[in-house]
LOSE-518112 format. One record per atom (N, C-alpha, C, O, CB): atom name; x, y, z; residue in three letters; residue number from 1. Coordinates in steps of 0.2 Angstrom, whole numbers. Atoms other than C-alpha are relative to their C-alpha. Glycine has a CB too. Example, Ala and Ser with C-alpha at 12.3 -4.5 7.8 and 13.67 -1.06 7.14 Angstrom:
> site u v w code pos
> N 4 -6 0 ALA 1
> CA 62 -22 39 ALA 1
> C 4 6 0 ALA 1
> O 9 5 3 ALA 1
> CB -5 0 6 ALA 1
> N -4 -6 -1 SER 2
> CA 68 -5 36 SER 2
> C -4 5 3 SER 2
> O -1 11 4 SER 2
> CB 2 2 -7 SER 2
This chain:
> site u v w code pos
> N -3 2 -6 UNK 1
> CA 334 -1138 940 UNK 1
> C 6 -3 -1 UNK 1
> O 10 -5 4 UNK 1
> CB -4 -4 5 UNK 1
> N -7 4 1 UNK 2
> CA 349 -1147 932 UNK 2
> C 5 5 2 UNK 2
> O 5 11 1 UNK 2
> CB 0 -2 -7 UNK 2
> N -7 -4 -2 UNK 3
> CA 366 -1142 939 UNK 3
> C 5 -1 -5 UNK 3
> O 6 -7 -7 UNK 3
> CB 2 -3 7 UNK 3
> N -5 0 5 UNK 4
> CA 378 -1137 926 UNK 4
> C 6 4 1 UNK 4
> O 6 9 4 UNK 4
> CB -3 3 -7 UNK 4
> N -6 -3 0 UNK 5
> CA 396 -1133 926 UNK 5
> C 3 2 -7 UNK 5
> O 3 -3 -11 UNK 5
> CB 6 -4 4 UNK 5
> N -2 -2 7 UNK 6
> CA 403 -1123 911 UNK 6
> C 8 2 1 UNK 6
> O 9 7 3 UNK 6
> CB -4 6 -3 UNK 6
> N -7 -1 -1 UNK 7
> CA 422 -1125 911 UNK 7
> C 3 3 -6 UNK 7
> O 2 1 -12 UNK 7
> CB 4 -7 2 UNK 7
> N -3 -4 6 UNK 8
> CA 432 -1113 900 UNK 8
> C -5 4 -3 UNK 8
> O -6 5 -9 UNK 8
> CB 3 -5 -5 UNK 8
> N 7 -3 1 UNK 9
> CA 416 -1102 900 UNK 9
> C 1 6 -4 UNK 9
> O -4 8 -8 UNK 9
> CB -3 1 6 UNK 9
> N -1 -7 3 UNK 10
> CA 423 -1085 893 UNK 10
> C 0 -1 -7 UNK 10
> O 3 -6 -10 UNK 10
> CB 6 3 2 UNK 10
> N 4 -6 -2 UNK 11
> CA 415 -1076 884 UNK 11
> C -7 -1 3 UNK 11
> O -10 4 6 UNK 11
> CB 0 5 -6 UNK 11
> N 7 1 -3 UNK 12
> CA 399 -1084 890 UNK 12
> C -5 -3 -4 UNK 12
> O -11 -3 -1 UNK 12
> CB -2 6 4 UNK 12
> N 6 2 5 UNK 13
> CA 389 -1090 875 UNK 13
> C -3 -7 3 UNK 13
> O -9 -7 3 UNK 13
> CB 3 -1 -7 UNK 13
> N 2 6 -2 UNK 14
> CA 388 -1108 881 UNK 14
> C -4 0 7 UNK 14
> O -8 -3 9 UNK 14
> CB 5 -6 0 UNK 14
> N 3 -1 -7 UNK 15
> CA 384 -1102 899 UNK 15
> C -7 3 -1 UNK 15
> O -12 0 2 UNK 15
> CB 4 5 4 UNK 15
> N 7 -3 1 UNK 16
> CA 369 -1092 892 UNK 16
> C -4 -6 -3 UNK 16
> O -10 -6 -1 UNK 16
> CB 0 5 -6 UNK 16
> N 4 6 3 UNK 17
> CA 363 -1108 882 UNK 17
> C -2 -4 6 UNK 17
> O -8 -6 7 UNK 17
> CB 4 -4 -5 UNK 17
> N 2 4 -5 UNK 18
> CA 364 -1118 898 UNK 18
> C -5 3 5 UNK 18
> O -10 0 7 UNK 18
> CB 7 -2 4 UNK 18
> N 5 -4 -5 UNK 19
> CA 355 -1105 909 UNK 19
> C -7 0 -3 UNK 19
> O -12 -2 0 UNK 19
> CB 2 7 1 UNK 19
> N 6 0 3 UNK 20
> CA 341 -1104 896 UNK 20
> C -3 -7 0 UNK 20
> O -9 -8 1 UNK 20
> CB 1 2 -7 UNK 20
> N 2 7 0 UNK 21
> CA 340 -1123 894 UNK 21
> C -3 -3 6 UNK 21
> O -8 -6 6 UNK 21
> CB 5 -4 -3 UNK 21
> N 2 3 -6 UNK 22
> CA 339 -1128 912 UNK 22
> C -4 5 4 UNK 22
> O -6 3 10 UNK 22
> CB 6 -2 4 UNK 22
> N 4 -5 -3 UNK 23
> CA 329 -1112 917 UNK 23
> C 3 2 7 UNK 23
> O 0 2 12 UNK 23
> CB -7 -3 1 UNK 23
> N -3 -2 -6 UNK 24
> CA 342 -1107 930 UNK 24
> C -2 7 3 UNK 24
> O -1 12 -1 UNK 24
> CB 8 0 -1 UNK 24
> N 2 -6 -3 UNK 25
> CA 335 -1094 942 UNK 25
> C 5 5 2 UNK 25
> O 10 2 5 UNK 25
> CB -5 -2 6 UNK 25
> N -5 -5 -2 UNK 26
> CA 345 -1078 945 UNK 26
> C 1 0 7 UNK 26
> O 7 1 9 UNK 26
> CB -2 7 -3 UNK 26
> N 0 0 -7 UNK 27
> CA 341 -1079 963 UNK 27
> C 5 -5 3 UNK 27
> O 8 -4 8 UNK 27
> CB -6 1 4 UNK 27
> N -4 6 -3 UNK 28
> CA 349 -1096 966 UNK 28
> C 2 -4 -6 UNK 28
> O -1 -9 -8 UNK 28
> CB -4 -4 5 UNK 28
> N -2 3 6 UNK 29
> CA 358 -1101 950 UNK 29
> C 2 -7 1 UNK 29
> O 5 -10 6 UNK 29
> CB 6 4 -3 UNK 29
> N -2 7 1 UNK 30
> CA 361 -1119 945 UNK 30
> C 5 -1 -5 UNK 30
> O 7 -7 -6 UNK 30
> CB -7 -5 -1 UNK 30
> N -5 0 5 UNK 31
> CA 373 -1115 932 UNK 31
> C 6 4 3 UNK 31
> O 6 9 5 UNK 31
> CB -2 3 -7 UNK 31
> N -6 -3 -2 UNK 32
> CA 391 -1111 936 UNK 32
> C 5 0 -5 UNK 32
> O 7 -5 -8 UNK 32
> CB 3 -4 6 UNK 32
> N -5 -1 5 UNK 33
> CA 404 -1104 924 UNK 33
> C 7 1 3 UNK 33
> O 7 4 9 UNK 33
> CB -2 6 -4 UNK 33
> N -7 0 -3 UNK 34
> CA 423 -1106 928 UNK 34
> C 5 1 -6 UNK 34
> O 5 -2 -11 UNK 34
> CB 1 -7 3 UNK 34
> N -5 -2 5 UNK 35
> CA 437 -1098 918 UNK 35
> C 6 4 3 UNK 35
> O 5 7 8 UNK 35
> CB -3 3 -6 UNK 35
> N -6 -4 -2 UNK 36
> CA 454 -1091 919 UNK 36
> C -1 8 -2 UNK 36
> O 3 12 0 UNK 36
> CB 7 -3 -2 UNK 36
> N 1 -6 3 UNK 37
> CA 448 -1076 909 UNK 37
> C -7 3 3 UNK 37
> O -11 -1 4 UNK 37
> CB 0 0 -8 UNK 37
> N 6 -4 -3 UNK 38
> CA 435 -1063 915 UNK 38
> C -5 -1 -6 UNK 38
> O -4 -2 -12 UNK 38
> CB 1 7 1 UNK 38
> N 5 0 4 UNK 39
> CA 418 -1064 907 UNK 39
> C -6 5 2 UNK 39
> O -6 6 8 UNK 39
> CB -3 -7 -2 UNK 39
> N 6 -4 -2 UNK 40
> CA 402 -1053 907 UNK 40
> C -5 -4 4 UNK 40
> O -5 -10 3 UNK 40
> CB -4 3 -6 UNK 40
> N 5 3 -4 UNK 41
> CA 389 -1057 920 UNK 41
> C -6 -3 -4 UNK 41
> O -8 0 -9 UNK 41
> CB -3 4 5 UNK 41
> N 6 4 3 UNK 42
> CA 376 -1070 914 UNK 42
> C -5 -1 6 UNK 42
> O -4 -5 10 UNK 42
> CB 2 -7 -3 UNK 42
> N 5 1 -5 UNK 43
> CA 360 -1068 924 UNK 43
> C -3 -8 0 UNK 43
> O -4 -10 -5 UNK 43
> CB -6 4 -1 UNK 43
> N 1 7 -1 UNK 44
> CA 356 -1086 931 UNK 44
> C 6 -4 0 UNK 44
> O 5 -10 1 UNK 44
> CB -5 -2 -6 UNK 44
> N -6 4 -1 UNK 45
> CA 374 -1091 932 UNK 45
> C 4 3 5 UNK 45
> O 5 9 6 UNK 45
> CB 3 -1 -7 UNK 45
> N -5 -2 -4 UNK 46
> CA 387 -1090 945 UNK 46
> C 7 0 -4 UNK 46
> O 7 -3 -9 UNK 46
> CB 1 -5 6 UNK 46
> N -6 0 4 UNK 47
> CA 405 -1087 940 UNK 47
> C 6 0 5 UNK 47
> O 6 3 10 UNK 47
> CB 1 7 -4 UNK 47
> N -6 1 -4 UNK 48
> CA 422 -1092 947 UNK 48
> C 6 2 -5 UNK 48
> O 7 -1 -10 UNK 48
> CB 1 -7 4 UNK 48
> N -6 -2 4 UNK 49
> CA 438 -1083 940 UNK 49
> C 5 -4 3 UNK 49
> O 8 -3 8 UNK 49
> CB 1 7 0 UNK 49
> N -5 4 -2 UNK 50
> CA 451 -1096 941 UNK 50
> C 2 -6 -4 UNK 50
> O -2 -7 -9 UNK 50
> CB -1 -2 7 UNK 50
> N -3 6 4 UNK 51
> CA 461 -1111 935 UNK 51
> C -3 -7 3 UNK 51
> O -2 -8 9 UNK 51
> CB 7 0 0 UNK 51
> N 3 6 -2 UNK 52
> CA 452 -1128 936 UNK 52
> C 5 -5 3 UNK 52
> O 3 -9 7 UNK 52
> CB -4 -3 -5 UNK 52
> N -5 4 -3 UNK 53
> CA 468 -1136 940 UNK 53
> C 2 2 7 UNK 53
> O 6 -2 10 UNK 53
> CB 6 0 -5 UNK 53
> N -1 -3 -7 UNK 54
> CA 469 -1126 956 UNK 54
> C -4 -3 5 UNK 54
> O -11 -3 4 UNK 54
> CB 0 8 1 UNK 54
> N 4 3 -5 UNK 55
> CA 463 -1136 971 UNK 55
> C -5 4 3 UNK 55
> O -11 2 5 UNK 55
> CB 4 -4 5 UNK 55
> N 4 -5 -3 UNK 56
> CA 456 -1121 979 UNK 56
> C -6 2 -4 UNK 56
> O -12 3 -2 UNK 56
> CB 4 7 2 UNK 56
> N 6 -2 4 UNK 57
> CA 445 -1117 964 UNK 57
> C -5 -6 0 UNK 57
> O -11 -5 -1 UNK 57
> CB 3 1 -8 UNK 57
> N 4 6 0 UNK 58
> CA 439 -1135 964 UNK 58
> C -4 0 6 UNK 58
> O -10 -3 6 UNK 58
> CB 4 -7 -1 UNK 58
> N 3 0 -6 UNK 59
> CA 434 -1133 982 UNK 59
> C -6 6 -1 UNK 59
> O -11 4 2 UNK 59
> CB 4 2 6 UNK 59
> N 6 -5 1 UNK 60
> CA 424 -1117 977 UNK 60
> C -5 -2 -4 UNK 60
> O -11 -1 -2 UNK 60
> CB 3 7 -3 UNK 60
> N 5 3 4 UNK 61
> CA 415 -1126 964 UNK 61
> C -4 -5 4 UNK 61
> O -11 -5 4 UNK 61
> CB 3 -4 -6 UNK 61
> N 4 5 -5 UNK 62
> CA 410 -1140 977 UNK 62
> C -5 4 4 UNK 62
> O -10 2 6 UNK 62
> CB 5 -4 4 UNK 62
> N 4 -4 -5 UNK 63
> CA 404 -1126 989 UNK 63
> C -6 3 -4 UNK 63
> O -11 4 -1 UNK 63
> CB 5 5 3 UNK 63
> N 5 -4 4 UNK 64
> CA 394 -1117 975 UNK 64
> C -6 -5 0 UNK 64
> O -12 -3 0 UNK 64
> CB 2 2 -7 UNK 64
> N 5 5 0 UNK 65
> CA 384 -1134 973 UNK 65
> C -1 -3 6 UNK 65
> O -5 -8 6 UNK 65
> CB 2 -5 -5 UNK 65
> N 1 3 -7 UNK 66
> CA 384 -1137 992 UNK 66
> C 1 -7 0 UNK 66
> O -2 -11 3 UNK 66
> CB -8 1 1 UNK 66
> N -3 7 0 UNK 67
> CA 394 -1153 989 UNK 67
> C -5 -5 -3 UNK 67
> O -4 -11 -2 UNK 67
> CB 1 -2 7 UNK 67
> N 5 4 4 UNK 68
> CA 380 -1160 978 UNK 68
> C 3 -2 -7 UNK 68
> O 7 2 -9 UNK 68
> CB -7 2 0 UNK 68
> N -3 1 7 UNK 69
> CA 384 -1169 962 UNK 69
> C -4 4 -5 UNK 69
> O -9 7 -4 UNK 69
> CB -1 -8 -2 UNK 69
> N 3 -4 5 UNK 70
> CA 381 -1160 946 UNK 70
> C -3 -5 -6 UNK 70
> O -1 -11 -6 UNK 70
> CB 5 5 -3 UNK 70
> N 3 4 5 UNK 71
> CA 371 -1166 931 UNK 71
> C 4 0 -7 UNK 71
> O 4 -5 -11 UNK 71
> CB -7 2 -2 UNK 71
> N -3 -1 7 UNK 72
> CA 381 -1159 916 UNK 72
> C 7 4 1 UNK 72
> O 7 9 5 UNK 72
> CB -4 4 -5 UNK 72
> N -6 -4 0 UNK 73
> CA 399 -1153 914 UNK 73
> C 2 1 -8 UNK 73
> O 3 -3 -12 UNK 73
> CB 6 -4 3 UNK 73
> N -2 -2 7 UNK 74
> CA 402 -1143 898 UNK 74
> C 7 2 1 UNK 74
> O 10 5 6 UNK 74
> CB -4 6 -2 UNK 74
> N -7 -2 0 UNK 75
> CA 420 -1140 893 UNK 75
> C 2 3 -7 UNK 75
> O 2 -1 -12 UNK 75
> CB 5 -5 3 UNK 75
> N -3 -3 6 UNK 76
> CA 427 -1128 880 UNK 76
> C 7 2 1 UNK 76
> O 10 7 -2 UNK 76
> CB -4 6 -2 UNK 76
> N -7 -2 -2 UNK 77
> CA 444 -1128 888 UNK 77
> C 5 -3 -6 UNK 77
> O 4 -8 -9 UNK 77
> CB 2 -3 7 UNK 77
> N -5 2 4 UNK 78
> CA 460 -1130 877 UNK 78
> C 6 3 3 UNK 78
> O 7 9 5 UNK 78
> CB -1 2 -7 UNK 78
> N -6 -3 -2 UNK 79
> CA 478 -1128 882 UNK 79
> C 3 4 -6 UNK 79
> O 1 4 -11 UNK 79
> CB 5 -6 1 UNK 79
> N -3 -4 5 UNK 80
> CA 489 -1116 873 UNK 80
> C 5 -5 -4 UNK 80
> O 9 -8 -1 UNK 80
> CB 5 6 4 UNK 80
> N -4 5 4 UNK 81
> CA 497 -1126 859 UNK 81
> C 7 3 -2 UNK 81
> O 7 9 -3 UNK 81
> CB -4 -1 -7 UNK 81
> N -7 -2 1 UNK 82
> CA 516 -1125 857 UNK 82
> C 2 -2 -7 UNK 82
> O 7 0 -9 UNK 82
> CB 4 -4 5 UNK 82
> N -2 3 6 UNK 83
> CA 517 -1134 840 UNK 83
> C 4 -6 1 UNK 83
> O 6 -9 -5 UNK 83
> CB 4 6 -3 UNK 83
> N -4 7 -1 UNK 84
> CA 526 -1149 848 UNK 84
> C -6 -5 1 UNK 84
> O -9 -4 7 UNK 84
> CB 5 1 6 UNK 84
> N 5 4 -1 UNK 85
> CA 514 -1163 846 UNK 85
> C 0 -4 7 UNK 85
> O -5 -5 9 UNK 85
> CB 0 -5 -6 UNK 85
> N 0 3 -6 UNK 86
> CA 520 -1172 861 UNK 86
> C -2 4 6 UNK 86
> O -6 2 10 UNK 86
> CB 8 -3 2 UNK 86
> N 2 -5 -6 UNK 87
> CA 519 -1157 873 UNK 87
> C -8 2 -1 UNK 87
> O -11 2 4 UNK 87
> CB 4 7 -1 UNK 87
> N 7 -1 1 UNK 88
> CA 502 -1153 865 UNK 88
> C -5 -5 2 UNK 88
> O -10 -4 5 UNK 88
> CB -2 2 -7 UNK 88
> N 3 6 -2 UNK 89
> CA 496 -1170 868 UNK 89
> C -1 -1 8 UNK 89
> O -6 -2 11 UNK 89
> CB 3 -7 -3 UNK 89
> N 0 0 -7 UNK 90
> CA 501 -1169 886 UNK 90
> C -4 5 3 UNK 90
> O -8 4 8 UNK 90
> CB 7 1 3 UNK 90
> N 4 -5 -2 UNK 91
> CA 492 -1153 888 UNK 91
> C -7 -1 0 UNK 91
> O -11 0 4 UNK 91
> CB 1 7 -4 UNK 91
> N 7 3 1 UNK 92
> CA 476 -1160 881 UNK 92
> C -2 -5 5 UNK 92
> O -7 -5 8 UNK 92
> CB -1 -2 -7 UNK 92
> N 2 6 -5 UNK 93
> CA 477 -1176 892 UNK 93
> C 0 3 7 UNK 93
> O -4 0 11 UNK 93
> CB 6 -5 -1 UNK 93
> N 1 -2 -7 UNK 94
> CA 480 -1166 908 UNK 94
> C -6 4 1 UNK 94
> O -9 3 7 UNK 94
> CB 6 5 1 UNK 94
> N 7 -3 -1 UNK 95
> CA 464 -1156 905 UNK 95
> C -5 -5 1 UNK 95
> O -10 -4 5 UNK 95
> CB -1 5 -6 UNK 95
> N 5 5 -1 UNK 96
> CA 455 -1172 903 UNK 96
> C 0 -3 7 UNK 96
> O -4 -8 8 UNK 96
> CB 1 -6 -5 UNK 96
């Protein structure tokens, strides 16, 4: 019954692990995957295609969980690295 968000979820491996671990039911998933890239459907997980920095996507996430708090946030997100340490640091910091 734990509620889990998997940010940067594509291709879906950690989503599958989370679904198995919390026994998320396919009929009413407690795991939500979010990514800018498409991924295959994972039974027991919801999926939102979009950018977590978009306020509308964050609203969709809140609505998925019916405005309730979540138990775990997984994140495998990373910015596109530019090779400039200052810009790369800003990209990582903004994701945090």
